[in-house]
N, C-alpha and C positions, 0 to 999 in steps of 0.2 A: 587025318585032316586037321591042320591047326586051325583053331577058332580065334577070332579077334572080337574085341569089344570096341565098336566104333560108332561114328555118327552117320546118320542117313539124312540127307538134305531134303527139306520141304519148304513150302512157302513161296512167296513171289519174289521178284527181283528186288534187291536191296532191303528185303525184310524177310530173311530166311530164319527158320527155326529147324531143329534137328531132333530125330528120334535116336535114342541110344539102343543099339541092337547088337545081338550076337550073330555074327555071320562068318562064312568061310572066307579065309584070307584071299582066296582066288576069285571070289565073286566081285562083280562091279560094286562101286560104292553105293549106288542107289538100286542095286539089284535085289535078288532074293536074300532073305536072312533067316536065321534059325529061330530067334526069339527076340521080342522087343522087351526091354527092361526099364525104359524110362524115356524122358524127353528133356531137351535143353533149349531154352529161349534166351539168346544173348541180347535181345532188343530192350530188355528192361534193366533197371539199375537198382539193386544188384540183379544179376542174371537169375532167371527162374529155372530151377532144377527140380524135376520130379523123377525120383529114382526108387526102384524096388531094391532096398538095401540087401535083403537076404539073397535074392537071386544073383545080384552082382557079386556078393561075397562067395556064393557057391561056385559061380563060373570062374572066379579068380582061383579058388582052391582046385578047380578041375584043370587049370593050366591055360585058360584063355588069356591072351595078351591084349591089353588095352593100348590104343593109340595115345599119342602125347596129350591131346585135348581131353580124351576120356580119362586118362590117368589123373589129370588135374581135377577133373570133376569128382572122381572117386576119392581123391585125397581131401577135397573140400567137404565131401559128405561123410568122411570118416571111415570109408570102407577099407582103405589101405591100412589105417591105424588099427582097425579091428583085426585084420588079418595078421598084423604084426604082433598083437597081444595074444592071439591064438597060437602063434609060433612060440611065444615065451612060455605059455602054459604047456605046450607039447614038450618043451625042453626042460620043464620043471623049475623055471626061474621064479614063478609065482603060481598061485592057483587061479581057478576061474573066478572066484569071488573078488580077488584083487584085480583081475583083468577087467571084470565088469565095473568095479568101482572107478578104476582109472579111465575107462571108456566113458562112463557117465560124467565124470569131472571134465573130460575133454569136450564132450557134447555141450555141457553147460557153458563152458568158456567160449566155445565156438558160437553158440547161439547168442551169447551176450555181445560178442564182437559184431555179429551180423546185425543184431538189433541196434547197436550203437551206430553202425554205418547207416542203417535205415533212418534213424533219428537225425543223424547229421545231415544226410541228404534232404530230409524233409525240412529241417531248419534252414538249410541253404536255399532250398526252393522257396520257402516262405520269405526269407530275407531278400532273395532276388525279386520275388513278386512285389514285396513292399517297396523295394528300391525302384522298380519299374513304375509302380503306381505313383510314387512321389515325383519321379521324373515326368511322368505324363501330366500330373497335376500342375507341376511347375510350368510345363509347356503350355497347358491350357490357360494358366494365369497370365503368362506373358502374351499369349494371343489375345486374351480379353483386354489387357492393358493397351496393347497396340491398337485394337479395334476401338477402344474408348478414346484414345488419342486421335485417331483418324476421324471419328465422329465429331470430336470437339473441334478439330481443324476445319472440317466441312461446315459445321455450324457457324464458326467464326467467319469463314469466307462468305457464307450466305448472308450473315448479319451485316458484314461490311458492304456487300453488294447492295443489299436493301437500303443501307444508309446512304450510299452513293446515289442510288436512284431517287431516294427521298430528297437529297440535297439538290439534285438536278431539277426535280419537279417543283421544289419549294419556291424559287424565284418566279416561275411562271404563275404559280398560284397566288403569290403575293402581288404580282403585277396585276393579275386579273381582279383580285380583291380590291386593290388600290383604285383601279379604274372604275370598278363598280361603286366604291365609296365616293369617288370624286363625282361620278355621274349622279349619285344619290344626293350629295350635298350641294351640287352646283345649282344656283337659282335659275329658274326658268326665265329665259330672256323675254321681256315684254315687248310686244310690237309697238313701235312708236305710234302714238295716237296721231291720226291725221288731223291737222288743223283745218278747221273749216274756214275757207276763204270767204270773208263777208262779201256779200253782194255789193257791187259798186253802187255807191250812192250817187245819185244825179247831182252834178255840180249846180249849186244854186246860182242862178244868174243874178249879176249885180243890178241892183235897182238904179234908176237914173239918179236918185239922190245920193247913193253911195259912190258913184263914179266920179263926180267932181271932187268929193272929199279925198279920194285916193290920189288924184292928180295933184291936189294942193299939197298933200304930204310929201310927194316926190319932189315938188318944187322947193319945198322948204329944206330938204336935206342938203348939207354943205358939200361943195365940190372938193374932192381930195386934191391937196396941193401936190405939184409935181416934185419929184425928188431932185436934189441939186445936181446930181450927175446927169439926169435926163435934161435939165435946164442948160447945163454947160454944153452938152452935145448939140443941142438945138442952136446955141449961139454960134458955135463954130460953123455949123452948117450955113448960117446966114452969112 
C-alpha cells in the first residue's frame, strides 16, 4: 500500500488551513489518515508551518511520496536537504559531522532569510500605516479648512444681512427721532388773548349851549369850488 504525505483541508470557506498527514493514496483527501505530522496555514505572511521534522524525514526514508505542495513545504523546512545529506554520507562523500555542519549552515542562512522577510514586511506595514495616517491627517486638515471657510462665509453673509437690516431701520429711527426733536423744540402755541370789548359808553347829549356853536362852525366852512369841467358841462346844458 503506497503512502502519501499530503494536506487535509480544515477551516471555513475562504479561510482554510491544512493538516499535514500520512495517508493511503487510495483514501479520500479529507478521509482517514495514518498519522498527522504537522500543519500548514497559508493565511499568514509568511505562511505558518508546524512540522515534526524527524517523522517527516522518517516517512520519506520509508518511501512515502509527498504531493507537490507538501514537497515545497518539506524543502522549505530543510527535510529534503537533510535526506540529501544522509544520501551523501551513505555514499561516503563526507561524514556525518560534515553533513551536520552543512545542514546547520543551511538552517542559519534560511532563518536569516525568513527573518529578513519578516522585518521587510513589518517595515512595509509600518510605512503603509504611516502613509495612511498622513493621508488621513491631510484629509482631516482639508475638511477643517473647508469647514472654516464655510463658517467664515456664513458669518460674512449674516453680518451683511444684519447691516442691511440696520440700514433699512436707520432712516425710520432717524425720522422718528427728528419728529420727536421737532416736537420737543417747537414752541407751544399761545392762544390769542381775547380782547375785552369795552362796554359802550353812553353818548353824551349835546347841551343847548354847544349846539349853536356847532352850527356856527358849519356855516363858517368855505364851500368847495366846482371843477372847471363840471362848470363847462353845466354851461352846455343851459
